[in-house]
C-alpha positions, 0 to 999 in steps of 0.5 A: 500500500502506498502511503505517501502519494508524492513518492514515485510509483512502484513498478509492477510486472504482471504474469499469468498462466492460461490453462484454458479452465477460465471460461470466457477469459483469456490470460491476456484479458485477465491481465488487463483487469489485473493492470487496472487493479495495480493502477488502483493500488497506486502502482505503475505497470511496466510489463506483462507476460503470459503463458499457455500451459496445461497446468500451473508450474508447482514451484515457479507458477510459470514454466522454467523457461518463462521464469528465466525470461522474466528474470531477464526482463528485470533489468530493462523494465526496472520492475520492483515487484511482480504480480501473478494473476492467480493465487500463489502457494507459499512455495511458489511465492518463495521460489519467485522471490528467491529467483527475482529478489523482489516482492511477489504478489498475487491477485488476492494479495493485491486486492487485499491491499486495495481494500486496506487503502480504501476502507474508510469506516471502522467496520470496513477496516476491521474486516479488511484486517481480518482478511489480510491476517488470514491471507498472510498466516501461511505466507509468513516466512520472510514477510515480516521483520516483526508483527508490531510494525508494518511499513509502506509499499504495495504488497505484503511486507518482507523482512529477515525475521526467520528466527521469530517465525514461530513467535510471529505465527502465534502472535498472528493467530492471536490477532486473528482470534481477536479480530474475529471477535470484533467482526462478530460484534459488528455483525451483531450490531448490524443484525440488531439494526436490521431487526429495528428496520424490519419493525419499520416494515420497509422492503429491503433491496441490495445493489450487487454487481461487478466492481465499477459497474455503476452501483454507487451512481445508481443509488445516488440516482434512485435517491435523487442526490449524492449519498455515495462518493463516485469514482471511476476506480475499481472498488470505489465503495467498500463500506455499505450505504443504505438509504430510503428510496421512493418507488412511487404510489406511496411505496418505499424501500431501503436500498443498500449499496454493497462492495463490488465483486470481481473475477477471482475474488479472494475467499478471505474477503468473502468470509471477512466481509460476510457481516457487510454482505449479510445486507445481501442475504437479508434483502428482499430483492437484489438489484444486479447491476451490469455494465452493458458497455463492457464486452465481458458482461456475461463473464461478470454476471457469472462471477456475481452468480458464483459469489451470491451462491457462496453467500447463500443468496443465489435464490433471491428475486432480482431485477437485472439493471443493464447500466451505461446504456448511453455508452452502448447507444453512442457506440452502436448508433441505435437504442439499447435493447434489453437482452432476453432471458431475465424475467425482470430487466431494464436498461438505464443510464444511472449517470443521465437518469434515463430509464430510472422511472422504469426501474422504479416500476419494475422494482415495485412490481417485483416487491409486490410479487412477494406480498401475500393475500390477507383477509383478517379482522383486528381490534380497533386498539391495533391502530398503529399496525393499521396505520403501517398497513395503510402506508405499506400495503395495498389493502381495503380497510373496513371499520365495523361495529366491533373490529376492523377488517383488512383485506388485500395484499401486504408484505410477509412481515406485515402479514405476520404481524396482522395474523398475530393481532387477529389471533390475539383478538380471537382469543380475547373473544373466546375468553369472554371479550365483547361478543362474537360479532367480529371474528376473523373474516373468512 
């Protein structure tokens, strides 16, 4: 991580192996994304190299011939660190360090560095630190002078501390244990806040998508002002932001912006950010934002599906938002046509506002599909509940002599509260309440 932006950027050389297993991505295309990650971290890419192999070399990642070429490129390019496009084993990392005498990073380590730079809140920093500690534990050899100090520069810190290795491992495990406890506290606080929000009975929507697809811009456009800072960078948003959004006709929802996904996202990050990503798991509906102007949109969607499945949220109802249609139309010279295949999909430009009304209508329709039919009677004393139902549901309310009949469609949460109130009313009538004139309606 570059901590003094006035310092000269560190020079990176990128390497990749194409085994043919990564559907939709060639090594060269994946290296382009890796280059963007390096630039986001504050580094300068001075060269790259890819190799087609049946399998990744167990010691050097690249084959021995390519590794020799890489060593020869050090003089002309002056690279100060190397980034591999796949996650390296500790053995591969050590072998490359010994061969090249420079820092060796892999894609996972680089993404962790970016997260460490960009996390702004206490919660975000906790989760990033946990992910980095778990990533570094098996790679501890030669990476630390001492765990109480962490210097600057992109990548995991190196040092000659071999004699302290076991001590450092013990310290690191203790840190991981404490960090997990603190992250669990964050999770519990977020769960408490979610329960309070559920009591307000607002529908919840989580924005998900590939990094830099325009999720934050979309939230700003839905809200009507800038609630999230927008940057044209990978992982511009790490810390979740939630806002109430008006969907029209009196219907509202809480919409949350979440961290972007990326190809080969480190598992440590998915695990560490699980407290934040529970916004996705708890949401009633997902807004899947797709950069319609990116030719890798299909591959991006595959990545999104994989991460959602890992989180246990792959089954969630969703609206697919094809964003940046203004760029597509400028390039194609014709109106954007929403691809077939998704039951709920719209084309929008979050930047210009085009298509946002259609998105609100589609989101409102999907939320309405989740509602359930009710036809129940509750006492007049349930006035607060009736007020919320009138605001949040599509119901007819009939005030009768002894009770109030509610029939129509409401959210599952409201239906549960209404059913409980109706059961209490029936018990009161059975136990000698004010007659049987107004039991639950059929």
